[in-house]
N, C-alpha and C positions, 0 to 999 in steps of 0.2 A: 502491499499500499503507499501513498502517499502521504505525508502525517507532517502537517504545519502547526508548531508550537506560537504562540505569542506573545513573548513577554511586554512587560510596559515601559521599559530603556535597556540599554545597552550599559554595562559597568564593568569596572574591572576590580571590583570591589567586592570577596565571599558574600556572600546572600543566600538564604536558607532556601526558599522559593527557587530560584536562577540554578541552586545544584540539583535540587530534584528535575528540573526540567531537563538539566546536561546529562542525568543519569540516565533517565526514559530516553532521550536522546540516542545515548551510546549505546543503548540494550537494544533498542529497535533496529539501527543500522547493520549490528550485529546479524540480527537475525533476516536481515535483507530487506528491510522497509526503507523508504526514500524520506528522509527526515528535514525539513529546513525549520529552524527558530528565526523568528522577524523583531526584531528590535526597532523600534523609532526613533529619531531624535525627539521628537516631541508629539504627547496625545493629543489628538486632535479633538478643538474645542477647552482645551487644558492649557493656563499658564505653562510655558516654559522653565525647565528644572535649569537651564541655560541663562547668562546673559544675554542678551539682546544681539552682543556683538557676538560673542560664541555664536552662538544661531546660528548668525547669517554666516559666519566665516566655514563652520560645518556644514552648514547645506550647501553653500557654496563650493564645495570640494567633493560634491557626489558628483557624477561623469551624466551631463544632460539628464540630470534629474533621476538618476537610477540607483537603485538600490545599491550597494558595495557591501562586497565580504569583508567577516570579521574576523577573529581567532580571542580565546582566551588565556590569560596564562595564569590564571590560580586555579583554575581546573583541568584537569584533561582529556580534554572534548576530543570525541574519535575524529579522525580529518574526513571521512564521509559525512559528515553532519554538516549541512552550510548552514552557517550561523550569519544570518545578512542585517547589515544597519541601514532602516530607511527612515527619508524625511519625516515622515505620518505615517497613521496607520490606515491612507485609502486604500481602497482595495485593491488597485493598480500597480502595488510594491508589493502586492503580498500574491503568491502562486498558485494556481488550480490543483487543487490534491483531494483527495477521499475524504480525509479528516482532518478539521481545523480544532485547535485550542484554545481557549482562552485560560490564561495561567495566573490573571490578579483581575481582582472587581475595579481596574481601570482599562483593563481589556475588553471585558465581557461586552460592551454595548456593542464595541466595533467588530465582535466576531459577530455577534446577533446578528449585526446587520448588513453581513457581506453578502453576494448573491451565492445561488445554488454551487455554482464551479468552483468556488473556497474550499468544499468540504462540508459531508457533515459535523453538524456544530457540538462541541463538547467545551466543558469547563474544568479544568482540574484547579479544586477549590482548596486555598491555602490559607486564605484571608482568615478574619474573625472580629466581630466588634468587642467591643469601640477603640479598640489598640491601632488597629490598622484602614481604619478609615470612621466614618458615622453610619451608625446602627441601621437604620435608614437606607443609605445607599448602596451598602452591602448587600441587605435582603433585598432590596429589588433587582440587585445582578440574579441572584441568586433564584429568584423567582423564574427569570427569563426561560425562554424555550429550548435551554442548552441542556445535554443532558449531564450529569456532574459523577463525577469523582471525588469523593473528599478524601483526606489526608490521615482521617482517624475519625473513628466513632463517637471521639466527645464532638469532633464539628460538623458529622452528619447528623448529630441530635439537633446541633443549631441552627442548621439547615432545614431538618423537619422543621423545630417551631414555629421557623417564617414561613410555613404552609407551602413548601415544597412538597409534590408527592414523592411517596417513599420509592415508587420504582422509576422514582427521575434522579437516584442515587445509589451508586456501586461507592460503597468505600473498600479502599485498598492503602493500607498502612504504609510510612514512607519505612525504607529497610536501609541497608549498611551496604556498603562495596567490605566484603570481607576480605578480598585482595588486598585491601590497602588497608585497613582496620581489623587488624590480630594483634594476640599478645606477642611482643617479641622479647619482654623482660620479665621473669618471675614475678606473677602475684606475690608471692610470700617474699618477705625482706624490703620491699619498696621502699621508700624513705617516705618519712608524713609531710608528703609536699601533695598540695591540691590546685587542682587546673578548675580555670572559669571561663566560659565568654564573657567579654566586660564592652557592655553596648549604652548608647546613650539613652538609647530608647525606652518610654515611661516604662513599659510591660516587662520589661527584660530585669526591672527591679536590680540593677547590680552596683548600685546604694546599700542596700539590706545586704549584698552576699560579702561584700568589702567588712560591712560591719559584723558580720559573723564572723571572717576569718580573724578581726582584733579579736573578738571573743575567746575563738579559737585558739592566738598565739597565748593568752594571761595563762592558758592552762597547759599549755603544750608550746615554749617557749622556742622551740627548735622548729618549730612550724617553718615551712618553706610553702611560696605562693607563685603561681605562675597563670598569667592572664594573655588570653588573643583577641585578637580583630573587635570592631572592623576597620577601627582609626589607625593608620599609620602613626601618629604620633598621640605620644606615651600622656596618659590624661593623668591628672591628680591622685595619686598615690602614695602610701607609704613607700618607703623606698627599699625595704624589704620585697616587695614584689615584685618580681619579673613581667615583663610587656612584652608579646613580641608583635602584635598589630596584625596587620591582616595576612596572615602564615599560609603558604599555599597549603594543596591539599597532599602533596610531596612531604611536608615537613609536618602538619599537623597529626597525623601517626605517630610519630615519633615524641613529641611533645605530651601526647595521649599517655604513652609507654614510660616516658619519665616519673611520672605524677601515681598514686595510691588512692585519690580519689578525686571524684567531680562534683562540684558546687554550682546546683541550679535554682535561682532564687525569683526565677519570671512570677508575675502575676498569671497570664494563658499563653498558651503555646499551640500551634495548630498541631504539631506532632512536636517536636523538640531534636533535632540529629545530634546535636553535640553531647547529649548526656549516654544518645545508644553508642554512639561512636566510640565513648569513653570507655563505655560496658565492653565493649569486643576489642577493646586495647588493656580490658585488665583493672578498670577503673572501679572502685566501691562508687556508688551516686548516692548523696544529699543534697535530696530534691523538695520543693514544692508540688503542690500536687496541682498542676499547671492546666491540665485538660487532655491533650494530644500526646502526654506523655502514661497515659494509663494502660496505652498500647505494650509499654514493657517494664514499668516502674511498678511496682507491686510491694507496699510495706512488709519490713521486715522479714519479705522473702529476696527478690530482685534489686531492692535499694531500700532508702529511709525516707521516707514523704512524710512530708507536715504540709499540715493547710499552707494554703497561698500568703494567708494573714497573720500563722502564729511566728514569730520573729525566734518567738524563744526556743519553740519545740525543734527550727531548722538548727539552731546553735548547738541546742541536746543531742540533735542525732549527726552532726558534724565532730561535735566533741566524742559522741560515741566510736564513731569510726577510726581518729586518730587515734583514743587510748585503748581501744581492741582490735588487736592485730587478727584474734581467731574471728570474730564477726565482720570485720574486713573483709578475711578472704574468703570467707562463706559468702558475703555477697557479690564480691566481686565475681566469684565463679560461677555462682546462679543467675545472674544478670547476664552474665556472656553467653550461657546456654541460652535465655530467652533470646537473647538479643540475635543469636545466629541464626533463628528459624526465621529472622526478617532478608528476605532476598531480592534483591533485583531482581533476579532472573524468573521467579516465580511472580512477581508484582508484574513484569512484562508480558508473559502471557496473560496474566487477569486482563491489562490495560487492552491488550490485540481485541482477545475473547470480549471484552464491554464495547468496543469499538464496532467490531463484524457486526457483533449482534444487534447495533440500531444505528448500524449504517442504512 
């Protein structure tokens, strides 16, 4: 089949939703499908994320107004995947295909309005209110006549509550690339080192994570911590916390393997890839119950889970993993077994079956 994914923009900053699209694209082309990913310079009908000068300069760089091929440095995208950047999301820049996917609420309206030759219309739902857009706006896109793939059961429930028929939704939880994310250092004997994604986005609530680490260091003075992306510039952090910025996929697995614990303090997540990747690399996870991570984070079995608004419990769980190596190793092993069941190979089979059933 010919399959098109429509992203809201082009970026060289690692983003989870883009990563999911790239993973599907890689596995689809390896199964013989033809995949194009479209990234607009500017979303139609919305203000540009670029300055006017930058936008004009970049638009002039297109040859005769045509799309141009791009690549991405932070993710190992298969050479057979066509990643193109277009001036906007006008239908003339989008190739004809058998199926086309909106991948964010910003692109759903465009995909919904495309002519039939652009393909049967689908929606890979990774967004959730109110953190990634106005609740009413997101729910309006969910109710569009696009067949939907939700990346977690928690997110599917939100879509159902918005009035979308159950038969229009397929749940395919995100997965892990187990060739990249795997245990390379023994789980036993790892240093008391905590890893965390640091982000300025409100729903990530990274300040809580920093505060929890400070509480942990009061009890474990030799505690180490390392943060990664998405920003290149180091934020204001205690000097003992290392910061790696928007690290590449090739180095992220090594960073996970250098730690013994992954800390997640998010309020809500469509799925939450980093804690699952860290599990696959041998980290025990202390996390908030942020919705999408219920696909793999089960309290006292595969992770230590606290209520999203219970800071005291988050700190308590972190301290338990820091002080009890037997518990940490058990949680890490069982967590690793759980996420090993989440594979992109199985996902892609379900993905293709859903497309062919609804074309």
